[in-house]
C-alpha positions, -999 to +999 in steps of 0.1 A: +359+253-261+374+287-273+347+312-280+353+345-297+329+371-284+322+400-307+301+427-291+304+463-281+322+464-247+326+489-219+334+518-219+312+520-250+279+538-240+258+508-249+234+486-229+246+457-250+282+464-239+272+464-203+252+432-207+282+414-224+305+425-197+282+410-171+279+378-192+316+372-197+323+357-162+295+332-166+309+323-201+344+319-186+331+294-161+323+270-190+343+282-220+375+301-229+362+334-241+383+359-260+372+393-271+371+405-306+383+441-304+394+464-332+426+483-329+422+516-312+389+507-295+392+513-257+385+484-234+375+488-197+402+477-173+381+450-157+380+432-191+418+434-196+424+398-184+405+383-213+425+375-244+418+397-275+418+391-312+415+416-339+385+414-362+408+409-393+423+378-377+390+361-368+383+343-401+418+327-401+415+318-364+381+301-370+394+282-401+426+271-384+409+259-352+423+286-329+387+295-322+359+269-320+329+293-321+319+329-325+293+346-304+280+378-320+259+404-301+238+426-325+218+457-319+203+483-342+230+510-338+253+513-368+282+528-349+285+498-326+272+469-347+280+475-385+313+455-385+297+428-364+268+425-388+291+423-418+312+396-401+283+374-391+271+373-426+305+358-437+316+337-407+295+311-390+285+317-354+257+323-329+240+357-332+222+372-302+198+397-315+191+424-289+164+442-309+131+432-325+142+447-358+176+457-372+164+477-402+183+509-391+215+489-388+211+473-422+200+506-439+230+525-425+255+496-432+243+492-468+234+526-481 
């Protein structure tokens, strides 16, 4: 099963980025993860062996069967999560919520 993982990733200064980096080897033991990474966003060298997909290509990959599922990691920080939040409202997937409330994210992404 091919799983697109959309999350902040190291070297982003984010606990969710660190958590996702630690989770990826366990996911890779059971699935074929690929990272959703926007152009120009740096990626830690230790994650360089994972396939990457641009966010703009995710909908087509999901519709065409190149990706079987999407795993979204969401926190309350607009800088790291606004694009993920917008995408998970449009594309089906599993959302991991790392915060009790996302009101700052929603406020900053919509106002």
